[in-house]
Backbone bond lengths (Angstrom), bond angles and torsions (degrees), N, CA, C in turn:
res aa  C-N    CA-C-N  psi(-1)  N-CA   C-N-CA  omega(-1)  CA-C   N-CA-C  phi
1 M - - - 1.455 - - 1.524 107.20 -
2 N 1.341 117.61 131.74 1.455 119.40 -179.24 1.525 110.89 -74.95
3 S 1.319 115.03 166.93 1.464 121.75 -175.13 1.524 112.25 -60.72
4 E 1.345 117.19 -42.85 1.462 120.07 -179.17 1.517 111.58 -63.82
5 A 1.325 117.07 -41.67 1.462 120.39 178.84 1.526 110.22 -64.46
6 R 1.340 116.16 -41.15 1.456 120.15 178.82 1.523 110.73 -63.59
7 I 1.317 116.72 -43.59 1.469 120.55 179.30 1.524 109.67 -62.72
8 G 1.345 116.94 -44.53 1.459 120.67 178.70 1.511 111.92 -59.48
9 R 1.340 116.09 -42.80 1.464 120.30 179.35 1.521 110.67 -64.42
10 E 1.335 115.40 -44.44 1.458 119.63 179.41 1.522 111.24 -65.68
11 L 1.343 116.66 -37.72 1.456 120.37 179.49 1.514 111.18 -62.92
12 S 1.325 116.33 -38.62 1.457 119.08 -179.21 1.526 110.98 -63.70
13 R 1.330 116.91 -24.91 1.460 120.82 177.75 1.527 112.03 -94.37
14 A 1.356 116.37 -17.23 1.465 119.94 -177.10 1.517 109.94 -73.84
15 R 1.303 115.55 139.39 1.450 120.73 176.40 1.512 108.18 -99.32
16 P 1.322 118.80 140.94 1.453 120.10 176.50 1.517 110.42 -59.05
17 P 1.339 117.41 148.95 1.453 120.18 -179.31 1.517 111.46 -61.13
18 Q 1.306 116.59 144.15 1.449 123.01 177.38 1.520 107.97 -111.45
19 G 1.304 116.93 144.95 1.456 120.33 175.60 1.513 112.44 71.59
20 P 1.338 117.46 -138.87 1.457 121.13 -174.14 1.529 112.50 -65.20
21 T 1.302 114.55 167.86 1.462 122.00 -178.72 1.509 111.25 -48.51
22 H 1.332 114.99 136.44 1.458 121.61 179.82 1.514 108.27 -129.83
23 K 1.304 116.88 122.50 1.453 121.23 174.45 1.520 107.87 -135.06
24 T 1.313 115.75 134.77 1.454 120.55 177.80 1.508 108.75 -98.84
25 H 1.324 117.73 129.85 1.451 121.21 -178.59 1.521 112.78 -123.81
26 S 1.325 117.50 15.30 1.446 119.47 -174.27 1.526 113.48 -76.88
27 N 1.324 117.59 -33.76 1.461 120.26 178.48 1.514 109.56 -157.67
28 R 1.335 115.78 167.06 1.471 120.79 -175.98 1.530 111.87 -59.46
29 D 1.331 118.03 -46.86 1.458 119.83 -179.99 1.522 110.90 -62.46
30 G 1.300 117.15 -38.69 1.463 120.76 178.14 1.513 111.86 -61.68
31 R 1.324 115.83 -40.57 1.473 119.50 178.12 1.522 110.18 -66.61
32 H 1.324 117.19 -39.48 1.459 120.71 176.76 1.528 109.80 -59.86
33 I 1.315 116.26 -47.34 1.458 121.30 -177.96 1.518 110.58 -61.41
34 S 1.337 117.48 -42.39 1.464 120.12 179.72 1.516 111.54 -64.95
35 L 1.322 117.24 -40.93 1.455 120.56 178.68 1.531 110.27 -64.24
36 L 1.325 116.48 -45.54 1.459 120.16 179.99 1.531 111.29 -65.98
37 A 1.317 117.20 -36.74 1.466 120.85 176.37 1.524 110.46 -64.80
38 D 1.334 117.03 -34.51 1.464 121.08 177.74 1.533 109.96 -65.60
39 I 1.316 117.33 -39.05 1.469 120.64 176.51 1.527 110.02 -63.82
40 R 1.329 116.18 -42.92 1.465 120.01 178.19 1.530 110.99 -62.43
41 R 1.322 116.79 -37.57 1.467 121.13 178.33 1.527 109.99 -59.51
42 L 1.338 116.74 -43.13 1.460 120.45 -178.71 1.528 112.29 -73.30
43 A 1.323 116.83 -22.59 1.462 119.60 178.55 1.522 110.46 -65.37
44 G 1.309 116.24 -32.19 1.459 120.33 177.12 1.507 113.51 62.81
45 D 1.320 115.32 -150.52 1.457 121.59 -174.05 1.523 114.14 -76.01
46 D 1.344 117.70 -22.40 1.463 118.76 -177.31 1.524 112.45 -79.60
47 D 1.340 117.02 -7.50 1.467 122.91 175.34 1.527 112.69 55.41
48 E 1.344 116.41 34.26 1.456 121.61 173.97 1.515 107.66 -117.36
49 A 1.326 115.98 132.37 1.463 120.24 -177.24 1.528 110.51 -59.41
50 P 1.321 117.08 142.87 1.464 118.65 174.33 1.525 109.86 -67.65
51 T 1.319 116.43 158.45 1.456 119.99 172.48 1.523 107.81 -75.23
52 L 1.326 116.60 164.93 1.459 119.76 177.04 1.525 110.22 -60.13
53 Q 1.330 116.92 -40.16 1.464 119.86 178.92 1.531 110.45 -61.79
54 Q 1.329 117.90 -44.13 1.465 120.61 177.01 1.526 110.51 -60.86
55 Y 1.333 115.85 -41.67 1.458 118.71 179.84 1.525 111.10 -65.82
56 R 1.316 117.03 -40.96 1.472 119.94 177.94 1.523 111.03 -58.28
57 E 1.327 116.83 -37.16 1.461 121.34 -177.35 1.525 113.06 -79.87
58 Q 1.333 117.88 -31.11 1.461 120.52 -170.99 1.522 115.18 -123.32
59 G 1.323 117.21 -12.12 1.458 120.46 -175.48 1.511 113.08 -79.25
60 E 1.308 114.95 165.29 1.457 122.11 -177.86 1.527 113.32 -88.26
61 Y 1.325 117.95 -17.18 1.460 121.90 -176.14 1.518 109.73 -114.94
62 G 1.312 116.52 152.34 1.451 121.79 177.56 1.522 111.27 -78.48
63 S 1.335 115.56 156.91 1.463 119.59 -178.41 1.525 111.77 -64.46
64 Q 1.325 118.28 -30.23 1.469 119.46 178.52 1.525 110.62 -65.78
65 T 1.323 117.04 -35.71 1.463 120.70 175.93 1.523 110.15 -61.62
66 I 1.324 116.29 -41.70 1.467 121.12 178.75 1.521 109.96 -61.03
67 Y 1.331 116.92 -49.02 1.464 120.48 -178.82 1.528 111.10 -64.13
68 N 1.328 116.91 -39.29 1.465 119.88 179.67 1.521 111.59 -64.72
69 R 1.312 117.76 -38.37 1.461 121.24 -175.26 1.515 113.90 -84.48
70 F 1.343 117.85 -34.21 1.461 120.02 -171.99 1.528 114.04 -123.52
71 G 1.315 118.94 -16.36 1.460 121.48 178.08 1.514 114.66 96.58
72 S 1.325 117.91 -34.51 1.463 121.06 179.28 1.531 109.03 -159.85
73 W 1.316 115.31 164.94 1.455 119.71 177.01 1.525 110.05 -65.88
74 N 1.324 118.12 -42.99 1.464 120.40 -179.20 1.528 111.44 -61.45
75 E 1.324 117.85 -39.89 1.465 120.11 177.70 1.526 110.46 -65.25
76 T 1.321 116.59 -36.06 1.466 121.09 177.38 1.520 110.52 -65.04
77 V 1.323 115.94 -46.25 1.468 121.61 179.83 1.532 109.96 -60.50
78 E 1.321 116.47 -43.19 1.466 119.61 178.71 1.528 111.57 -65.67
79 A 1.340 117.06 -37.79 1.466 120.30 177.54 1.529 110.86 -64.69
80 A 1.338 116.46 -28.21 1.466 121.20 177.35 1.527 111.39 -84.15
81 E 1.345 115.97 6.86 1.458 123.90 175.96 1.525 113.55 68.77
82 F 1.348 115.39 37.70 1.455 122.53 171.25 1.520 107.87 -115.30
83 E 1.331 116.15 163.48 1.462 119.94 173.99 1.512 108.48 -81.85
84 A 1.325 116.03 131.64 1.461 120.44 177.03 1.522 109.03 -75.30
85 R 1.317 115.23 143.29 1.459 120.30 175.68 1.523 109.15 -80.92
86 D 1.322 115.63 156.44 1.457 119.42 174.67 1.522 108.79 -65.37
87 P 1.345 116.90 142.62 1.454 119.08 178.08 1.526 110.67 -60.86
88 N 1.312 115.22 154.03 1.462 121.02 179.87 1.523 109.48 -69.85
89 T 1.318 116.29 102.24 1.457 120.13 178.47 1.525 110.67 -109.84
90 S 1.332 117.47 5.63 1.457 120.11 -178.27 1.529 112.21 -76.06
91 V 1.294 118.29 -18.61 1.458 121.10 178.54 1.529 108.65 -81.02
92 S 1.323 115.92 141.50 1.466 119.80 -176.84 1.532 111.08 -83.38
93 D 1.329 115.00 157.40 1.461 120.06 174.72 1.522 110.31 -58.02
94 A 1.341 116.93 -38.82 1.467 120.98 -179.52 1.527 111.19 -61.38
95 D 1.338 117.26 -40.91 1.468 120.34 178.35 1.528 111.09 -66.54
96 L 1.321 116.12 -39.98 1.464 119.64 178.52 1.528 110.74 -63.66
97 I 1.323 116.49 -43.72 1.468 120.60 179.56 1.530 110.55 -65.59
98 A 1.325 117.08 -40.22 1.468 120.19 177.94 1.529 110.98 -60.05
99 E 1.321 116.83 -37.59 1.469 120.25 178.62 1.523 111.00 -67.64
100 L 1.323 117.63 -37.67 1.467 120.07 175.48 1.520 110.50 -60.96
101 H 1.336 116.68 -42.75 1.465 120.52 179.20 1.532 111.82 -66.89
102 R 1.319 116.97 -37.91 1.470 119.93 178.17 1.525 110.25 -61.19
103 L 1.320 116.38 -46.22 1.464 119.98 179.96 1.523 111.00 -66.78
104 A 1.324 117.34 -36.22 1.471 120.89 177.88 1.521 109.84 -65.20
105 D 1.327 117.66 -40.40 1.467 120.98 178.41 1.524 110.81 -63.82
106 D 1.331 116.67 -38.25 1.468 121.13 179.14 1.526 111.48 -66.25
107 D 1.333 116.87 -39.89 1.469 121.45 -174.39 1.523 113.76 -99.23
108 G 1.316 117.72 -17.30 1.459 120.91 -176.95 1.517 113.68 77.06
109 A 1.325 117.55 13.11 1.471 122.56 179.55 1.518 107.93 -151.65
110 P 1.335 117.34 158.86 1.472 118.54 175.89 1.532 109.98 -56.03
111 P 1.312 117.46 138.85 1.464 119.62 -178.07 1.529 112.37 -68.88
112 T 1.291 114.62 150.32 1.462 121.83 174.30 1.531 108.13 -98.64
113 T 1.309 116.44 168.63 1.466 119.23 176.05 1.532 109.95 -62.72
114 A 1.326 117.10 -34.69 1.470 120.08 178.40 1.528 110.44 -64.12
115 T 1.336 116.96 -40.82 1.465 120.77 177.98 1.523 110.10 -63.83
116 M 1.331 116.64 -43.12 1.463 119.84 179.95 1.524 110.35 -63.22
117 R 1.330 117.11 -43.03 1.476 119.50 -179.61 1.521 111.40 -63.89
118 A 1.328 116.61 -36.72 1.466 120.29 -176.31 1.528 112.38 -82.05
119 D 1.337 117.50 -40.80 1.460 120.74 -169.05 1.518 114.90 -124.24
120 G 1.320 117.12 -7.19 1.458 119.93 -174.04 1.509 113.82 -82.46
121 Q 1.310 114.13 161.63 1.457 121.58 -179.84 1.529 111.91 -84.65
122 Y 1.334 116.99 -22.58 1.464 121.35 -175.74 1.520 110.45 -120.57
123 W 1.319 115.45 160.99 1.456 121.53 177.26 1.527 109.77 -77.09
124 V 1.313 116.16 146.87 1.465 121.21 175.42 1.531 109.54 -58.36
125 S 1.312 117.16 -37.38 1.467 120.36 179.90 1.528 111.70 -62.59
126 T 1.329 117.87 -29.32 1.460 120.48 176.63 1.521 110.09 -63.87
127 Y 1.330 116.44 -39.90 1.466 120.46 177.01 1.526 110.57 -65.18
128 R 1.323 116.19 -41.17 1.465 119.51 178.42 1.527 110.99 -65.17
129 D 1.328 117.02 -38.94 1.459 120.92 178.69 1.528 111.24 -64.04
130 H 1.318 116.56 -40.63 1.469 121.10 -176.99 1.525 113.50 -78.95
131 F 1.340 116.65 -40.15 1.461 120.22 -170.16 1.526 114.34 -112.42
132 G 1.308 117.92 -11.10 1.458 121.50 179.52 1.516 113.54 100.46
133 S 1.322 116.97 -32.99 1.466 121.49 177.79 1.527 108.41 -162.55
134 W 1.307 115.68 165.81 1.462 120.63 175.81 1.525 109.60 -64.25
135 S 1.299 116.73 -43.25 1.467 121.62 179.50 1.527 110.95 -59.88
136 D 1.320 117.40 -42.14 1.463 120.70 178.87 1.531 111.52 -66.75
137 A 1.331 116.74 -33.36 1.469 119.88 176.12 1.528 110.25 -65.13
138 L 1.340 115.95 -43.49 1.472 119.35 177.64 1.522 111.02 -61.92
139 K 1.323 116.91 -41.49 1.471 120.95 178.36 1.531 110.31 -62.19
140 A 1.334 117.27 -43.25 1.456 121.39 179.73 1.530 111.58 -62.08
141 A 1.334 116.01 -29.15 1.459 121.12 178.76 1.536 111.63 -85.30
142 G 1.345 116.80 -2.38 1.453 120.24 177.02 1.512 115.39 90.67
143 F 1.332 116.71 11.88 1.463 120.62 178.39 1.520 110.11 -90.43
144 E 1.301 115.43 147.22 1.470 120.03 172.11 1.517 107.47 -78.87
145 T 1.321 114.98 143.75 1.453 120.27 177.60 1.514 108.63 -112.64
146 R 1.317 116.11 168.02 1.472 120.39 179.00 1.522 109.87 -54.90
147 G 1.315 115.29 142.91 1.444 120.07 177.15 1.519 114.18 86.04
148 E 1.322 117.01 -0.46 1.464 119.41 178.49 1.504 110.42 -99.77
């Protein structure tokens, strides 16, 4: 049985944490299960996955932990057995590029993904969805990237 199937099976048996904060640190699968159970806790009675913004505000784990463990918010939501929402494609490339320039003006250097996550108006994944990669988004905005 592959790891994802095992996690899904374990998640179906896992109960959301009750009372104070609960995090499992005994093994990787246990941490996955606790994170996914936390998402289920926030889904509540309507059985709809929280948005990443809602999770950032109310969840027990940081967004970097989510990306490190699952690769993206949508993959995390799917691992928690919810339907992933379509990525935000309503924002224009011009608006995304303008935000990169705003952050560059604030810092005096091309923004990093960490800067975008902390201070940006859009998700890093939105840039990846629109441009293919963070590096390609920087190139589209006219910034030099490493190795150029």
